[in-house]
C-alpha positions in Angstrom: 7.6 7.2 -7.9 7.3 6.1 -11.5 5.2 3.1 -12.5 8.4 1.3 -13.3 9.7 2.3 -9.8 6.5 1.0 -8.2 6.9 -2.4 -9.9 10.6 -2.5 -8.9 9.7 -1.7 -5.3 7.1 -4.5 -5.3 9.7 -6.9 -6.6 12.4 -5.8 -4.2 10.2 -5.6 -1.0 11.3 -8.3 1.4 8.7 -10.3 3.2 6.0 -10.1 0.5 6.2 -13.6 -0.7 3.1 -15.7 -0.3 4.8 -18.9 0.7 2.0 -20.3 3.0 -1.1 -19.2 1.2 -1.4 -16.1 3.3 -2.6 -12.8 1.7 0.3 -10.5 0.8 -0.2 -7.0 2.1 1.7 -3.7 2.6 2.0 -1.6 5.7 1.0 2.0 5.7 4.7 3.0 5.4 5.2 0.7 2.4 2.1 2.0 0.7 3.1 5.6 1.4 6.6 5.1 -0.1 5.1 3.6 -3.2 2.7 6.6 -3.6 5.2 9.2 -2.6 3.1 10.5 0.3 3.2 10.3 4.1 1.8 7.5 6.2 -0.8 9.9 7.6 -2.0 10.6 4.0 -2.3 6.9 3.3 -4.3 6.4 6.6 -6.5 9.3 5.6 -7.1 7.8 2.2 -8.1 4.5 3.8 -10.5 6.2 6.3 -12.1 8.1 3.4 -12.5 4.9 1.4 -10.3 6.1 -1.4 -7.7 3.3 -0.8 -9.2 -0.1 0.1 -7.6 -1.3 3.3 -8.0 -3.9 6.1 -8.0 -2.3 9.6 -6.1 -4.2 12.2 -7.4 -4.4 15.8 -6.0 -2.4 18.7 -6.1 1.1 19.9 -4.1 2.6 17.0 -5.6 2.9 13.5 -3.3 0.5 11.6 -4.0 -0.6 8.1 -2.8 -3.2 5.6 -3.1 -2.7 1.9 -3.1 -5.0 -1.2 -0.4 -4.1 -3.6 -2.9 -4.1 -6.5 -5.0 -1.4 -4.8 -2.0 0.8 -4.2 -0.9 0.4 -7.8 -4.4 1.2 -9.0 -4.4 4.4 -7.0 -1.0 5.4 -8.2 -2.1 4.8 -11.8 -5.4 6.7 -11.3 -3.5 9.7 -9.7 -1.2 9.9 -12.7 2.0 8.7 -11.1 4.0 7.2 -14.0 
């Protein structure tokens, strides 16, 4: 995905508005789509500390990501 495509994706993603002062985050699937990789790769990047994430409770490893962190990784990996 190009940098322009990433910004378009962020603008067009439903449910990301911060209407009640809550932090806006992306799911693993949304982050994967922005980076052009699989959800498994995004989870691995989070486990390795290469993509900052918040881990949700429960038996499954579920993460949430800040859009700025995903954009920074996309930029650093040369996705333009």
